[in-house]
C-alpha positions as CSV (number, residue, x, y, z in Angstrom):
1,M,-34.5,18.9,49.2
2,A,-37.1,19.5,46.5
3,K,-34.6,21.5,44.5
4,T,-32.0,18.8,44.7
5,A,-34.5,16.1,43.5
6,L,-35.5,18.4,40.6
7,A,-31.9,18.9,39.6
8,V,-31.3,15.1,39.7
9,L,-34.4,14.5,37.6
10,L,-33.4,17.1,35.0
11,A,-29.9,15.7,34.8
12,A,-31.3,12.1,34.4
13,L,-33.6,13.4,31.6
14,A,-30.7,15.1,29.9
15,I,-28.5,12.0,30.1
16,G,-31.4,9.9,28.8
17,A,-32.0,12.2,25.9
18,V,-28.3,12.1,24.9
19,W,-28.4,8.3,25.2
20,F,-31.6,8.1,23.1
21,G,-30.2,10.4,20.4
22,W,-26.9,8.6,20.2
23,N,-28.5,5.1,19.8
24,W,-31.9,5.7,18.2
25,R,-33.5,7.9,15.6
26,V,-37.1,8.8,14.7
27,E,-38.2,8.2,11.1
28,R,-41.4,9.5,9.6
29,E,-43.4,7.3,7.2
30,V,-45.1,9.3,4.5
31,R,-47.7,8.2,2.0
32,D,-49.2,10.5,-0.7
33,G,-47.5,13.5,1.0
34,Q,-49.2,12.7,4.4
35,T,-47.5,11.5,7.6
36,V,-49.1,8.1,8.4
37,A,-46.7,6.8,11.1
38,W,-43.6,7.5,13.2
39,H,-40.9,4.8,13.8
40,I,-38.1,4.6,16.3
41,V,-35.1,2.7,14.7
42,P,-31.6,2.0,16.0
43,R,-28.8,4.2,14.6
44,T,-26.6,1.2,14.0
45,S,-28.5,0.7,10.7
46,E,-27.2,4.0,9.3
47,T,-23.5,3.5,9.9
48,S,-21.4,0.6,8.7
49,A,-18.4,-0.6,10.5
50,A,-15.1,-1.1,8.6
51,P,-15.2,-4.4,6.9
52,A,-13.1,-7.1,8.6
53,A,-10.0,-8.1,6.7
54,A,-10.3,-11.4,4.9
55,W,-6.7,-12.6,5.0
56,A,-5.8,-15.2,2.4
57,T,-5.1,-18.6,3.9
58,P,-1.4,-19.2,3.3
59,S,-0.3,-22.5,2.0
60,V,2.8,-22.5,4.2
61,P,3.3,-21.9,8.0
62,A,4.5,-18.5,9.2
63,R,8.1,-18.1,10.0
64,S,9.2,-17.4,13.6
65,P,8.6,-13.8,14.6
66,T,11.4,-11.4,13.7
67,P,11.7,-7.8,14.9
68,T,11.7,-6.3,11.4
69,F,11.0,-6.9,7.7
70,R,12.0,-5.1,4.5
71,M,9.8,-3.9,1.7
72,A,11.3,-2.8,-1.6
73,G,10.5,-1.5,-5.1
74,F,12.2,-2.2,-8.4
75,C,11.1,-0.3,-11.5
76,V,12.1,-2.4,-14.6
77,D,10.1,-0.9,-17.5
78,G,9.3,-3.3,-20.3
79,L,9.5,-6.4,-18.0
80,D,8.1,-8.8,-20.6
81,D,8.9,-12.3,-21.6
82,A,11.8,-11.2,-23.8
83,K,13.5,-9.2,-21.1
84,L,12.8,-12.0,-18.5
85,S,14.5,-14.4,-20.9
86,H,17.7,-12.4,-20.8
87,P,20.2,-14.4,-18.7
88,R,21.5,-11.4,-16.9
89,M,18.0,-10.1,-16.1
90,S,17.0,-13.5,-14.8
91,E,20.1,-13.5,-12.5
92,V,19.4,-10.0,-11.2
93,L,15.9,-11.0,-10.2
94,L,16.9,-14.3,-8.7
95,Q,19.5,-12.4,-6.6
96,T,17.3,-9.4,-5.7
97,V,13.9,-10.7,-4.9
98,P,14.9,-13.0,-2.0
99,Q,16.5,-10.1,-0.2
100,F,13.1,-8.7,0.7
101,E,9.9,-10.0,2.3
102,L,7.9,-7.8,-0.1
103,I,9.0,-6.3,-3.4
104,A,6.9,-4.3,-5.9
105,L,8.0,-4.9,-9.4
106,I,7.0,-2.0,-11.6
107,G,7.0,-2.0,-15.4
108,F,5.1,-4.9,-16.8
109,P,3.5,-4.1,-20.2
110,A,-0.3,-4.2,-20.0
111,P,-2.0,-6.5,-19.7
112,I,0.1,-8.8,-17.5
113,R,0.5,-12.1,-19.1
114,G,1.9,-14.3,-16.4
115,E,5.4,-12.6,-16.1
116,P,5.2,-12.3,-12.3
117,A,4.3,-16.0,-12.0
118,R,7.4,-16.8,-14.0
119,I,9.5,-14.8,-11.6
120,V,7.9,-16.3,-8.5
121,D,8.3,-19.9,-9.8
122,A,12.0,-19.2,-10.6
123,V,12.8,-17.6,-7.3
124,N,10.9,-20.3,-5.3
125,S,12.7,-23.1,-7.2
126,A,16.2,-21.6,-7.0
127,A,16.1,-20.2,-3.5
128,G,13.7,-22.6,-1.8
129,K,11.3,-19.7,-1.0
130,H,7.5,-19.4,-0.8
131,Y,6.7,-16.2,-2.7
132,A,3.4,-15.4,-4.2
133,W,2.2,-12.4,-6.2
134,I,-0.7,-10.1,-6.6
135,A,-1.8,-7.5,-9.2
136,G,-5.1,-5.7,-9.9
137,G,-6.5,-7.7,-12.8
138,E,-7.3,-6.1,-16.2
139,P,-6.4,-2.4,-16.6
140,N,-9.1,0.2,-16.0
141,H,-8.4,2.2,-19.2
142,S,-6.6,1.8,-22.6
143,N,-4.2,4.5,-21.5
144,H,-2.8,2.1,-18.9
145,H,0.3,0.8,-20.7
146,I,2.4,0.0,-17.6
147,L,1.4,-2.2,-14.7
148,S,2.8,-3.3,-11.3
149,A,2.8,-6.5,-9.3
150,V,3.8,-7.2,-5.7
151,L,5.8,-10.3,-4.8
152,Y,5.7,-11.3,-1.1
153,D,7.2,-14.1,1.0
154,Q,4.1,-16.0,2.3
155,T,6.0,-17.1,5.4
156,A,6.4,-13.5,6.4
157,I,3.6,-11.5,4.8
158,E,-0.1,-12.1,4.1
159,V,-2.6,-10.2,2.0
160,D,-6.3,-9.4,2.1
161,P,-7.3,-10.3,-1.5
162,A,-10.5,-8.2,-1.3
163,T,-8.4,-5.1,-1.1
164,V,-6.2,-5.7,-4.2
165,H,-7.2,-3.2,-6.9
166,W,-6.0,-0.6,-9.3
167,V,-7.0,2.9,-8.3
168,N,-10.2,3.8,-10.2
169,D,-9.1,5.9,-13.2
170,P,-11.8,6.0,-15.8
171,A,-10.3,9.0,-17.5
172,G,-6.9,7.3,-18.0
173,A,-5.0,10.0,-16.1
174,F,-2.3,7.5,-15.2
175,V,-0.1,5.6,-17.7
176,C,0.5,3.2,-14.8
177,P,-2.5,3.0,-12.5
178,P,-1.6,2.9,-8.8
179,L,-1.9,-0.6,-7.3
180,V,-3.5,-0.8,-3.8
181,A,-3.5,-3.7,-1.4
182,Q,-3.6,-4.4,2.4
183,F,-0.9,-6.5,4.0
184,R,-0.1,-7.9,7.4
185,V,3.2,-9.3,8.8
186,R,3.1,-13.0,9.7
187,G,4.9,-14.4,12.7
188,P,3.7,-12.1,15.5
189,P,0.2,-12.8,16.9
190,P,-2.3,-11.4,14.4
191,E,-3.6,-8.8,16.9
192,Q,0.0,-7.5,17.4
193,A,1.2,-7.7,13.8
194,F,1.9,-4.6,11.7
195,T,-0.7,-4.1,9.0
196,F,-0.5,-1.5,6.3
197,R,-2.1,-0.4,3.0
198,L,0.4,-0.2,0.2
199,I,0.1,2.1,-2.9
200,V,2.5,1.2,-5.7
201,V,3.1,3.9,-8.3
202,R,4.9,4.6,-11.4
203,V,4.9,8.3,-12.3
204,D,5.1,9.3,-16.0
205,P,8.2,11.5,-16.1
206,R,6.5,13.7,-18.8
207,R,3.7,14.5,-16.4
208,A,5.4,14.4,-13.0
209,D,3.9,17.6,-11.6
210,E,0.3,16.7,-12.6
211,E,0.6,13.2,-11.3
212,M,1.9,14.4,-7.9
213,S,-1.4,16.2,-7.5
214,L,-3.3,13.1,-8.5
215,L,-1.3,11.0,-6.1
216,A,-2.1,13.3,-3.3
217,Q,-5.7,12.6,-4.0
218,V,-5.1,8.9,-4.2
219,F,-3.3,9.0,-0.8
220,R,-6.1,10.9,0.8
221,T,-8.8,8.5,-0.7
222,V,-7.0,5.4,0.5
223,R,-6.3,6.9,3.9
224,D,-10.0,7.9,4.4
225,E,-11.6,4.7,3.2
226,P,-13.6,2.9,5.9
227,H,-11.1,0.0,6.4
228,G,-9.8,1.0,9.8
229,E,-6.2,1.1,8.6
230,D,-4.1,4.2,9.4
231,D,-0.7,3.1,8.0
232,I,-0.6,4.1,4.3
233,I,2.6,3.6,2.5
234,L,3.2,4.9,-1.0
235,L,6.1,3.2,-2.8
236,G,7.4,3.6,-6.3
237,A,9.2,5.4,-9.1
238,L,8.3,9.0,-8.5
239,E,10.7,10.5,-11.1
240,T,11.5,13.3,-8.7
241,D,13.4,13.7,-5.4
242,E,12.0,13.9,-1.9
243,T,12.1,17.7,-1.9
244,R,10.0,18.2,-5.0
245,L,6.9,16.2,-4.4
246,G,4.5,19.1,-5.1
247,E,1.0,18.7,-3.6
248,L,1.8,15.1,-2.6
249,G,4.6,16.5,-0.4
250,R,2.2,18.9,1.3
251,L,0.2,16.1,2.9
252,P,0.4,16.5,6.7
253,D,3.5,14.9,8.3
254,L,4.5,13.1,5.0
255,T,8.1,12.0,5.0
256,A,10.4,9.9,2.8
257,A,12.4,6.8,3.7
258,L,15.2,7.8,1.4
259,F,17.0,11.2,1.6
260,G,19.7,12.3,-0.8
261,A,20.1,8.8,-2.4
262,P,20.5,8.5,-6.2
263,S,18.4,5.6,-7.3
264,T,19.3,5.2,-11.0
265,V,22.0,2.9,-12.3
266,R,24.3,5.7,-13.3
267,G,23.7,7.6,-10.1
268,T,22.4,10.8,-11.8
269,R,18.9,11.1,-10.2
270,R,16.9,10.6,-7.0
271,A,13.9,9.1,-8.7
272,D,12.4,6.5,-6.3
273,N,11.2,6.5,-2.8
274,I,8.9,5.2,0.0
275,L,6.5,7.7,1.5
276,F,4.3,7.6,4.6
277,Q,3.1,9.9,7.4
278,R,5.8,10.1,10.0
279,R,3.9,10.0,13.3
280,V,1.3,7.5,12.1
281,T,3.7,5.0,10.6
282,S,6.1,5.0,13.5
283,E,6.9,1.4,12.6
284,F,9.5,2.7,10.1
285,N,12.9,1.4,11.5
286,H,15.0,4.3,10.1
287,R,16.8,2.0,7.7
288,A,16.5,2.5,4.0
289,E,18.9,2.2,1.1
290,V,19.2,1.9,-2.7
291,F,20.2,-1.7,-3.4
292,D,23.5,-1.9,-5.3
293,V,22.7,-4.5,-7.9
294,M,26.0,-4.1,-9.7
295,R,28.0,-5.0,-6.6
296,H,25.6,-7.7,-5.4
297,C,25.3,-9.4,-8.8
298,R,28.8,-8.6,-10.0
299,I,27.9,-6.8,-13.1
300,T,29.1,-3.5,-14.6
301,V,27.1,-0.3,-14.7
302,D,26.9,-0.6,-18.5
303,Q,25.6,-4.2,-18.3
304,A,22.9,-3.1,-15.8
305,A,22.0,0.0,-17.9
306,E,21.3,-2.2,-20.8
307,L,18.4,-3.7,-18.9
308,F,17.0,-1.1,-16.5
309,E,17.5,2.6,-15.5
310,H,16.3,2.4,-11.9
311,L,17.8,0.4,-9.0
312,P,15.9,-1.4,-6.4
313,F,15.2,0.6,-3.2
314,W,14.0,-0.6,0.2
315,A,13.0,0.4,3.7
316,E,12.8,-1.6,7.0
317,F,9.8,-1.6,9.2
318,K,9.0,-3.2,12.6
319,S,7.0,-6.4,12.4
320,F,4.9,-5.5,15.4
321,E,2.3,-2.7,15.4
322,D,3.6,0.3,17.3
323,R,0.6,1.3,19.4
324,S,2.6,3.7,21.6
325,A,2.2,6.4,18.8
326,R,-1.6,5.9,18.4
């Protein structure tokens, strides 16, 4: 009996010690090199929880829930006022943007001077839509000559404005700094809606190998930030195909939405894609394509090639968070 009681007492002491060590810590107060006091403080003060997302309050109600949504990218280098004023370019954007709930437009000359706002105003007016746009503010470095913006349908997608930023690049390693932001699908109940962090990139074709290594670091950094978001999606003009991603392609379980799909106007290169970790982002709906602007907008290859080299590309994702894979 005595042995049993002693065993129970020792077990209780061990459990208590574990509980104490998990929830509290002992701090020593030192003055002039001498210990003057000991303090017991809760451990909650030494760890910080992931900051809660502060979703922007949309000006329009959410649409009815839909099973899926589509995100896209469109690299249109030199997308300034002069190019936007070209009637054919305007028509291409008016016909393309409304096809997608979210579309990253890549290729605005730095600094952005309101060109995304012009596109949003034109699309909303012509199509009766409710698009908004985000970008990261002023460039980090004078080497940043190209910038991106994300346009999104406010009835279908919402953004956490506090997360919108260019990747910190004080050395100017990128010509186009990656743009990062966190989004959530509207329509489903917020606790069930798919949320994701998007990284929008434009690789300099003259430095593709080097930038693939840098983008691998960017992906890891965004993934490991204390925001509690595991779905990281990298989208953009990679200037290489899905089999030649270098260090970026060696990230665990990384996959591409597009395989074997030429994404340039003349169909000569696989240059654009959407990347994510396969088992983590199981919300990918296994549908992805290059958008045929020429057929959709009824223009010739030569007419398109006068304005842009890359075609839009898109992938479809589930609107609801897939918790079965977590």
